[in-house]
N, C-alpha and C positions, 0 to 999 in steps of 0.2 A: 461628296461635292466639289472637290477639287481634283482632279486625274491628270498627272504629266505622265506621257509614256513615251519611251524612246529617243528623249530630246537631247538634240545634238545645237550646240551654240557655237560661234566663233567671232571674234574681234580679226575682221579682216581674213586672213589666210591662216591665223592661229587658233585653232582649235580650243575652247575653256571647257565644254560640255559633252561627255559621249554616253549615249544611250541612257540618262537618265529617267527613268520613273518614280514618282512618290505619287501617295494619296494621303487625301486630308479628310477624311468626313467629317460629315455634319456632327456640328456640335464638342467638337476634340480642339484640343491643342497639340501640333506637331511640333518637336524641335529639332530644327535642322541643325547638326552638328560640325566640327571639322576645324582645322587647323587655319588660319589664316591662308589665302590665297588660292581655297582648294576650287570654288566657284559658287560658295553658296549666294553672295549678293549677284552673281549673276544669274544663277536661277531662280531669283524672288523677281529682277530686271525683265527676265523672259515671261515671268507669267502675270509680268503688269504689263508688258508689251514696248516696253522701253526697249528692248532689245532683240530682233529678229531669231527665229527659230531656223537653223539649215534644216533641219529634220525634224519626225516625229510631231506629238499632238498634245495639246493642251486645252481640256475641255473645263467647265465651271457651271454645276447643275444640268449636266449632258451637252451643254453649247457647245460648239468648238470653237475657241476665240482666235483660230485663223485668220490673218488679216484684221483684226478688230484693233483700231485707235486704243492708248492709254486711255483716253476719257471715257470712249465705250465700255471698257473693261469695269471702271467705275461705274458706270450706269449699269453695269451687270450685277455689280454689288460685291468688287473686290477695291479693298482699301490697301495703300502702302504708307508705311511710316518707315522712310529710309534710314539708314547709317549716317550719322551728323545730324540728323532730325530735318536740317532746309527749310527751317522756317523762315518767312519774312522777316530778317534784322530791321528794315526801316518802318515797318508799317508795328501800330500798337496789337497787344493781344487782341485787342474787341476786333481789331481789321485784317490778324490772320485767321480769326474764328468764322468771319464772316466769308473768308475766301473758302474754306470748308463748307458753308451753306449752298455755295455756289453748284457745287456737284451733288445735292441731295436729291435722294431719289424719291419718286414721287409714293404716295402709299404708306410714308414714314411718318405720319405725325406732323404736328405744326414746327416751325423753327424756333420756337420759343418754348417746347417740351423736351426738344433737343437739345438747347444750351442750357438747361435748368438740369439734364441728365448728366452732361461733362461737368458740370460743376457740382453735383453730386460725388464723382469718381475724383474729380479735383478741384476742392475748395477755393487753394490757392489761385487758381486763375483769374476767381472773380474778384480778387481784392487788386490784380493786375492790369485790369481791363484797358487802363489809359497809358498803360508802360510800353514801350519799345521792345520786341521780343529782340531784339540786339544785345540788350542790357540785362537781359533774363540770367540767371545760372543757369548750369546745364541740366539741371533736374528739373527746372520749371520749362526749360523748351520743351524736354520731351515730354512732358504732362502737353504741353502745347499743341506740340507736334500731333501724339495720340489723339487729343481732342478735337483735333481741328479734321483727322482723316474721320472718325465719328460719327463727324455732325454731316457726312454724306450717307449715314444707314448705310453700310456693310454689311454683308453678310460673312466673309470673308478678310479677316486681318491679317495682312502681312507685316513681319514686324523685322528688323533687321539689326541686332546688339542694342534692344532699349537700355542696358544698364549700364554703356559705356562711357567711361567718364564721369558717373555719377554716386555721390553720395550714400552709405547703405541706406540711413534712413528714408529718403527718397526711392531706394529699390524698393520695400517695404512697400511704398505706395503703391508703386506700379506694379507691385506682385499684384497688390490685393486688387488694383484695377481690373488688371485680366483675368482675374477669378470672377470678379463680378460680370466682366465683359462676357465670357465663356456661359455666364449662368442667364443671360440674354438672351443664348442663342447664335451666339457669333463664334464662329471658327477661328483659330490661330493658327498661322504657320511661323514658327521664333526662329530666326538665327540667334542663337546663345551663347557665348563662351562661358559664362559665370554657369558652373554645371549646377551647384545645388540650386540655384533659382530655376533652371530648368527641370530638374528631377521633382521640384516641387509645383510646378505646372502643369507640365507634358504627361501626358499618358502614353505616349508615343515616339519615336526616338526615329531619323535617320544619321547615317553619318556619312559624310563626303570625305574623299579623297583623291587627288589628281583629277577633277573633274566629273567621277563618276559616284554613285550611291555602294559604299563597301559593306553597309550593315545596319539593318534595323530591325525594330519590333516594338515592345513594352518597355518602357521608362525601368521598370518594376526587374528587367531582366538585363540590366544594361550594367556589365562587370568593370572593377576596376582593371583587369587584363586587357580591355575593350579601351578604357579611358586609357590608359598609358600607352595602348600600341596607337590609336588615332588622333587623340585630343593632345596629350601633355606636348610639349616643346622639348 
């Protein structure tokens, strides 16, 4: 589904990614791991078209994404839940969700059906429709951010640290939601520091260090010595 090959990305003259290659097969959850500042968010932003690549190739469903703007990548079926959630704080929950519907791809059923599927995943949102996004708890904002992106009907979901700053009970709800998202045939590329969460959800992993992939494989093969070497502070 998603293929990244030989990707180099720089901020001005400062190169951040070197020769990064990664695959996310259809129907899978792949966890991208690594310490802070190694380039994980940069990779997601590059896939989304928010940062230009210096060289390399990003393809989705066999289509080269070179030169495509972020909104065109959304139309191809890629959704992005950024770190920090980035909901609209002065809009209500209902208005935030309507923003998600603006990017909805054709052939994915009605908007009403899509909203009901989001409320099935996150029932709390239905009780908060009139509340402004800025007054929600961190967990409620994360549920809103995920729900808003799902309304566009993505085939691939990019998620950047969805458990950051969230209480354990809500983390469980988000984990269950991702399991159900996967069951619907949506692939997930997950950036996550909470290893137990990642181990339970992902079938495959890739570890980044200093802007490149240094290890990859099945999460069942992820050993404690690799965690200590690349992930612990």
